[in-house]
C-alpha positions in Angstrom: -22.9 -12.1 -11.7 -21.9 -12.5 -7.8 -18.6 -14.2 -8.4 -17.4 -17.0 -5.4 -13.4 -17.3 -4.3 -13.4 -20.6 -4.7 -10.9 -20.3 -1.3 -10.2 -24.0 0.0 -12.0 -24.7 3.9 -8.4 -24.7 6.0 -7.6 -23.2 7.8 -10.6 -20.6 6.6 -12.9 -22.3 8.1 -11.2 -22.6 11.8 -10.6 -18.6 11.4 -14.4 -17.8 11.4 -15.5 -20.1 14.2 -12.7 -18.5 16.0 -14.0 -14.8 15.1 -17.7 -15.8 15.3 -16.7 -17.0 18.9 -15.4 -13.6 19.7 -18.0 -11.9 18.6 -16.3 -10.1 15.4 -16.7 -10.2 11.9 -13.4 -11.3 9.8 -12.9 -11.3 5.9 -10.3 -13.1 3.7 -8.7 -9.8 2.0 -5.5 -9.4 -0.5 -3.2 -11.8 -1.8 -5.0 -14.9 -0.9 -8.1 -13.6 -2.7 -6.0 -13.3 -5.9 -4.5 -16.1 -5.7 -7.6 -18.1 -5.7 -9.4 -16.3 -8.1 -6.4 -16.8 -10.5 -6.2 -20.8 -9.5 -2.8 -20.2 -7.7 -1.5 -22.3 -4.6 -2.2 -20.0 -1.3 0.8 -19.6 0.5 -0.2 -16.9 3.0 -3.4 -15.4 4.7 -4.5 -11.8 5.6 -7.9 -11.1 7.5 -8.8 -8.2 7.9 -11.0 -7.7 11.4 -13.1 -5.3 12.6 -11.9 -5.6 16.4 -8.8 -7.1 18.4 -7.1 -8.6 15.2 -4.3 -9.6 17.7 -6.5 -11.3 19.7 -8.0 -13.3 17.0 -3.9 -14.2 16.0 -3.5 -15.6 18.9 -6.7 -17.7 19.3 -5.8 -18.8 15.5 -2.2 -19.6 16.7 -3.2 -21.4 19.5 -6.5 -23.3 18.0 -4.2 -24.2 14.7 -1.3 -25.3 16.6 1.1 -22.6 15.6 2.7 -19.7 16.9 1.7 -16.4 17.8 3.7 -12.8 17.3 2.2 -9.4 17.7 3.7 -7.2 14.3 2.4 -3.5 15.3 0.6 -2.9 18.5 -0.7 0.5 17.7 -2.3 -0.5 13.8 -3.6 -3.8 15.8 -1.9 -6.6 13.8 -0.6 -9.6 14.7 0.5 -12.7 13.1 0.0 -16.6 13.3 2.6 -18.8 11.4 1.9 -22.5 11.2 3.7 -25.0 9.4 1.6 -27.7 8.0 3.2 -30.5 6.7 6.7 -29.0 7.5 5.7 -26.1 5.4 5.4 -22.2 6.5 2.1 -20.7 6.4 1.5 -17.1 7.6 -1.6 -15.8 9.0 -2.0 -11.7 9.2 -4.5 -10.3 10.9 -5.0 -6.7 10.8 -8.0 -4.1 11.9 -9.9 -2.6 9.8 -8.4 0.6 8.5 -11.7 3.0 8.4 -15.0 2.4 9.6 -16.1 -0.5 7.4 -14.1 -3.1 5.1 -15.0 -1.3 1.8 -13.0 1.4 3.4 -10.0 -0.6 4.2 -10.6 -2.4 1.0 -10.3 1.2 -0.7 -6.7 2.2 1.0 -5.2 -0.7 -0.5 -1.6 -0.9 -2.5 -3.6 -2.0 -5.9 -6.8 -3.2 -7.1 -5.9 -6.3 -7.2 -4.8 -6.8 -3.8 -8.3 -4.6 -2.6 -10.6 -7.7 -2.7 -11.8 -9.7 -0.3 -14.8 -13.1 0.6 -17.6 -12.5 2.2 -19.0 -14.9 4.8 -20.6 -17.5 2.2 -17.6 -17.0 -0.3 -18.9 -14.0 -2.3 -16.3 -11.4 -3.7 -16.5 -8.2 -2.2 -14.4 -5.7 -5.0 -15.1 -2.1 -4.8 -11.9 -1.0 -7.0 -12.4 -3.4 -9.8 -9.6 -6.0 -8.6 -11.1 -8.6 -11.0 -11.4 -7.0 -14.3 -8.2 -5.7 -13.9 -7.1 -9.4 -12.8 -9.0 -10.7 -16.2 -7.4 -7.6 -18.1 -3.9 -8.9 -16.8 -3.5 -5.6 -15.5 -1.3 -3.7 -12.7 -3.1 -0.8 -11.5 -2.9 1.3 -8.1 -6.3 1.7 -6.0 -5.1 5.9 -6.9 -1.9 8.0 -6.2 -2.4 8.0 -2.3 -1.3 4.3 -2.0 2.5 5.3 -3.4 2.2 8.0 -0.6 1.2 6.3 2.0 3.6 3.6 1.5 6.4 4.5 -1.1 7.5 0.8 -1.0 4.4 -0.2 -3.2 5.7 1.6 -6.1 8.2 -1.4 -6.0 5.8 -3.9 -5.3 3.6 -3.4 -8.2 6.1 -3.8 -10.6 7.3 -7.0 -8.8 3.8 -8.2 -8.8 3.5 -7.6 -12.6 6.5 -9.9 -12.9 5.4 -12.5 -10.8 2.1 -13.0 -12.1 3.2 -12.1 -15.9 1.1 -9.0 -15.8 1.9 -5.6 -17.2 1.5 -2.0 -15.3 -1.3 0.5 -16.3 0.1 3.4 -17.5 -1.5 6.1 -14.7 0.2 3.7 -12.1 3.5 3.9 -13.8 3.3 8.0 -14.2 2.2 8.1 -10.7 5.4 6.1 -10.0 7.8 8.2 -11.8 6.4 11.2 -10.0 7.3 9.7 -6.7 10.1 7.5 -7.4 12.4 9.4 -4.9 10.2 9.2 -2.1 11.5 5.0 -2.0 14.3 6.0 0.1 11.8 6.7 3.0 10.9 2.5 3.1 13.6 0.7 5.2 16.5 -1.0 3.9 15.3 -4.0 5.0 11.7 -3.9 3.1 13.3 -2.2 -0.1 15.7 -5.7 -0.2 13.3 -8.3 0.5 11.0 -6.7 -2.6 14.3 -6.5 -5.1 15.4 -9.7 -4.1 11.7 -11.1 -5.2 11.7 -9.4 -8.0 15.2 -10.6 -9.2 14.1 -13.9 -8.7 11.0 -13.6 -11.1 10.7 -14.9 -14.7 11.2 -12.2 -17.5 13.7 -10.2 -15.1 16.2 -8.6 -17.2 12.8 -6.7 -18.9 11.4 -6.1 -15.5 14.8 -4.6 -14.4 14.2 -2.4 -17.7 11.1 -1.6 -16.6 12.1 -0.4 -13.2 14.5 1.7 -14.3 12.3 3.4 -16.8 9.7 4.4 -13.7 13.5 5.6 -12.4 13.4 2.9 -9.3 15.9 0.8 -9.8 18.9 3.9 -9.1 16.7 4.5 -6.0 17.6 0.8 -5.4 21.0 0.3 -6.4 22.5 4.2 -7.6 25.8 2.8 -9.1 23.6 1.3 -11.9 23.2 5.2 -13.5 26.6 5.7 -14.5 26.8 2.6 -16.8 24.8 4.0 -19.3 26.8 6.1 -20.6 29.7 4.2 -20.6 30.5 3.2 -24.4 32.7 0.0 -24.6 34.7 -1.0 -27.6 34.8 -4.3 -29.7 34.2 -7.2 -29.1 31.8 -5.6 -27.0 28.6 -3.9 -28.9 26.7 -1.9 -26.3 26.8 0.3 -23.7 27.6 -1.7 -20.6 24.2 -1.2 -19.1 22.5 -2.8 -22.5 25.1 -5.5 -21.9 24.6 -5.9 -18.4 21.1 -6.7 -18.9 22.1 -9.1 -22.0 24.0 -10.7 -19.1 20.8 -10.9 -16.7 18.8 -12.1 -19.4 21.4 -15.0 -20.1 21.4 -16.0 -16.7 17.9 -16.7 -16.2 18.2 -18.3 -20.1 21.1 -20.6 -18.7 18.7 -21.9 -15.9 16.0 -22.8 -18.1 18.9 -24.9 -20.0 19.9 -26.7 -16.6 16.2 -27.3 -16.4 16.1 -29.1 -19.8 13.9 -26.2 -21.2 14.4 -24.3 -24.7 15.4 -20.8 -23.3 13.3 -18.0 -24.5 15.7 -14.8 -24.2 14.5 -11.2 -24.6 17.3 -9.3 -24.8 20.9 -11.6 -25.7 21.0 -12.1 -28.5 23.2 -15.1 -29.1 22.6 -17.5 -31.9 20.3 -20.8 -31.4 23.0 -23.0 -31.4 24.8 -21.6 -28.2 21.6 -22.7 -26.2 22.3 -26.7 -28.1 26.5 -25.9 -27.3 25.9 -25.2 -23.5 23.3 -28.3 -23.1 25.8 -30.4 -24.7 28.6 -29.3 -22.5 27.0 -28.8 -19.3 23.9 -32.0 -19.9 25.3 -34.5 -17.8 26.2 -31.9 -14.9 22.6 -29.9 -15.4 20.9 -32.2 -11.9 24.1 -30.8 -9.5 24.1 -27.6 -11.0 20.6 -27.2 -10.4 20.5 -28.6 -7.0 23.6 -26.2 -6.4 21.6 -23.4 -7.2 18.4 -24.2 -5.7 20.2 -24.1 -2.6 19.2 -20.5 -0.1 18.8 -17.8 -2.7 21.7 -18.9 -4.9 20.1 -18.8 -8.5 18.5 -15.0 -7.5 22.8 -14.1 -6.2 23.9 -15.4 -9.5 21.6 -12.8 -11.3 22.3 -10.0 -8.9 26.1 -10.5 -9.6 25.2 -10.5 -13.6 23.3 -7.2 -12.9 26.8 -6.2 -10.9 29.7 -7.5 -12.9 30.7 -4.3 -14.5 29.7 -1.5 -12.0 33.5 -0.6 -11.4 33.8 -0.1 -15.5 32.6 3.3 -15.5 35.6 4.4 -12.5 38.2 2.5 -14.1 38.1 3.5 -17.8 41.1 4.6 -19.5 41.9 5.3 -23.0 44.6 4.5 -25.1 46.5 6.4 -27.9 44.8 4.2 -30.2 41.5 5.2 -29.0 41.1 1.7 -27.6 39.2 1.7 -23.6 40.6 -0.9 -20.6 38.9 -1.4 -17.7 41.7 -2.6 -16.0 40.8 -3.8 -12.3 37.0 -3.0 -12.9 35.9 -6.9 -11.3 38.2 -5.5 -8.1 36.4 -2.3 -8.2 33.3 -3.3 -9.0 33.0 -5.9 -6.5 33.6 -3.3 -3.8 31.2 -1.7 -4.7 28.3 -3.7 -5.3 29.4 -5.3 -1.5 29.3 -1.4 0.0 25.6 -1.5 -1.6 24.5 -4.8 -0.3 25.7 -3.8 3.3 24.0 -0.8 2.9 20.7 -2.6 1.9 20.6 -5.0 5.1 22.0 -8.2 2.7 23.3 -10.9 5.0 27.2 -10.8 5.4 27.3 -14.1 3.5 24.9 -13.3 0.8 26.8 -9.9 0.2 30.3 -11.8 0.5 29.5 -14.3 -1.9 28.1 -11.8 -4.6 31.3 -9.7 -4.1 33.4 -13.0 -4.7 30.9 -13.5 -7.9 31.9 -10.1 -9.0 35.6 -9.9 -8.6 36.2 -13.2 -10.0 34.0 -13.1 -13.3 37.0 -12.6 -15.4 39.0 -15.7 -14.0 37.1 -18.5 -16.2 37.9 -16.6 -19.6 41.6 -16.1 -18.4 41.8 -20.0 -17.7 39.9 -20.3 -21.2 42.3 -18.2 -23.1 45.4 -19.5 -21.7 45.6 -21.9 -24.9 46.3 -25.2 -22.6 43.7 -27.5 -21.1 42.7 -26.7 -17.4 44.9 -28.5 -14.9 44.2 -30.4 -11.7 46.4 -27.8 -9.8 44.3 -24.8 -11.3 41.0 -26.3 -10.8 42.6 -26.6 -7.1 43.6 -23.3 -7.0 39.9 -21.9 -8.4 37.9 -23.6 -5.9 40.6 -23.1 -2.9 39.7 -19.3 -3.5 36.6 -18.9 -4.1 34.7 -21.8 -2.5 31.1 -23.0 -3.5 31.0 -19.6 -5.0 33.3 -21.1 -7.8 30.3 -22.9 -9.1 28.6 -19.5 -9.9 31.5 -17.7 -11.1 31.7 -20.5 -14.0 28.1 -19.6 -15.1 28.4 -15.8 -14.9 31.6 -16.2 -17.4 29.6 -18.2 -19.8 26.5 -15.8 -19.8 28.9 -12.9 -19.6 30.7 -14.4 -23.0 27.4 -14.2 -24.4 26.5 -11.1 -24.0 29.6 -9.5 -25.0 30.0 -12.0 -28.5 26.1 -12.4 -29.0 25.9 -13.2 -32.5 29.5 -13.1 -33.1 30.6 -16.1 -31.3 34.1 -17.5 -32.5 33.4 -20.8 -32.6 37.1 -21.9 -31.1 36.6 -18.9 -28.3 33.3 -20.1 -27.4 34.5 -24.0 -27.0 37.6 -23.2 -25.4 35.5 -21.8 -22.7 33.0 -24.7 -22.6 35.5 -26.8 -22.0 37.0 -24.8 -19.3 33.6 -24.9 -17.4 33.0 -28.5 -18.4 36.3 -29.4 -16.4 36.1 -27.1 -13.3 32.1 -28.4 -12.7 32.8 -31.6 -13.4 35.7 -31.8 -10.9 33.7 -30.3 -8.5 30.4 -32.1 -8.5 32.0 -35.6 -10.1 35.4 -35.9 -9.0 36.0 -33.3 -5.8 38.5 -35.8 -4.0 40.7 -35.6 -7.1 41.6 -32.1 -7.5 39.0 -30.1 -5.4 39.4 -31.3 -1.4 41.7 -33.9 -1.5 41.3 -35.6 1.5 44.6 -34.9 3.7 47.3 -37.6 3.6 49.4 -35.8 7.0 48.2 -33.8 9.7 50.0 -30.8 11.5 50.8 -34.0 14.5 52.3 -35.9 11.6 54.2 -33.4 10.2 55.8 -32.4 13.9 56.4 -36.1 15.1 57.9 -37.3 11.9 60.1 -33.9 10.5 60.5 -32.6 14.4 59.0 -29.7 13.6 57.5 -27.0 15.9 54.1 -25.5 15.9 53.5 -22.4 14.5 52.4 -20.8 10.5 55.1 -23.0 9.2 53.4 -26.4 9.8 49.9 -24.7 7.9 52.3 -23.7 5.0 53.2 -27.4 4.6 50.1 -28.6 4.5 48.9 -26.1 2.1 51.6 -27.6 0.0 51.2 -31.4 0.5 47.1 -30.4 -0.3 48.7 -28.9 -3.7 50.9 -31.4 -4.7 48.5 -34.2 -4.4 45.3 -32.2 -6.0 47.5 -31.8 -9.0 48.6 -35.7 -9.1 52.0 -35.2 -7.8 51.5 -36.9 -4.2 49.2 -40.3 -3.9 50.4 -41.5 -0.8 51.5 -40.9 3.0 54.9 -42.0 2.5 55.1 -39.6 -0.9 53.7 -36.5 1.1 56.6 -37.3 3.6 59.0 -37.5 1.3 58.1 -33.8 0.1 57.4 -32.3 3.3 61.5 -33.2 4.1 62.7 -32.0 0.8 60.4 -29.1 0.9 62.1 -28.5 4.9 
């Protein structure tokens, strides 16, 4: 049977016309062909070109109203970037690696990426990619694929996660044999693949697979000691298994916020816990989900869940009764993940956000265990210290609690944490002017003029004291703020 690839006519027809006018042949290859066969939207295109691929890329950019970028002069690779309807679309053009198209396809990474579409849309599939798509199988073209580019090992797992497919056994064996060579890849490329894996469904399960392939510790070596670190009650598992449960719970919580019934694979909390979460945070689901959708916050929350207990093996102590303690593990772990993310070339903002989450992940639980309602002053202190990352800190504390207690959730403790989460998030999203960021009643200039003070650090300290009193509900008007300022002076 001759399979036809259902590719959309735009921008394909324009590219083919440009190639014909230049007297070269070109073929859509790789992910665009794979996604078309799966019935998925095509986000980016790859074209294999007989000759002068960069020239064709430039011509395509000009004809389609985009921008051109040369990617690799030696290998003759160019990119056209289009923005139809405001969305970014990349068209990559690469000269054939070898004398013909089949040779080029056999040099690619995975069989499901080693397919092309001919001039009439016919499928060109020398390595059996279509059969593997139908079998839901991620299979390497050969071991040389990983020798040529070790990052392809990480990509194989990421694609299995994104496409809900399984890794072929022989491919897995080849990866295990070569996992140490991942270090040959640049930190930026490793980071990008790992972030995409973290954003994929069933993330905890695929992190477990990545670890079984001995790839995870190539990305974050600090993970390895977690497997040998035992814990005492109320923990039930070692730190590594607990970490997987927390990552899994973070994904399940996102599903709850989107109004879905979660399907966790690792965390063993009772079904009622998810109903409790929906009841406690349901009225905040839309703003919390929108908050997580900004930038890469949802993915960074999963990364913080993976890293939240990195400091435990280093800080573990044992008392005379055999009880284990992990004092300051959150601070130590925050420093560890910040250093690792710096090495992986994460942006400073993203690294600092994850560091903040890990360092503060115990804080909501401490508020909940105080035995008293969370005050407006406490809400103010919380978000003053953590900023917008405080939202993710609250969520991380909730999923950490589920990972710790699992089926042994204590109703009173659980309800107290949910009430704390509801109070913190409610103020942040629904009452920000009350306790999170009250509008200032006085300025530094007011203090200088009304109280005869000199400019300096004292002014800043006074303004902070007034802002805190306002957040706590102790000051409501400008006159009250001035009176308090006079008493403080």
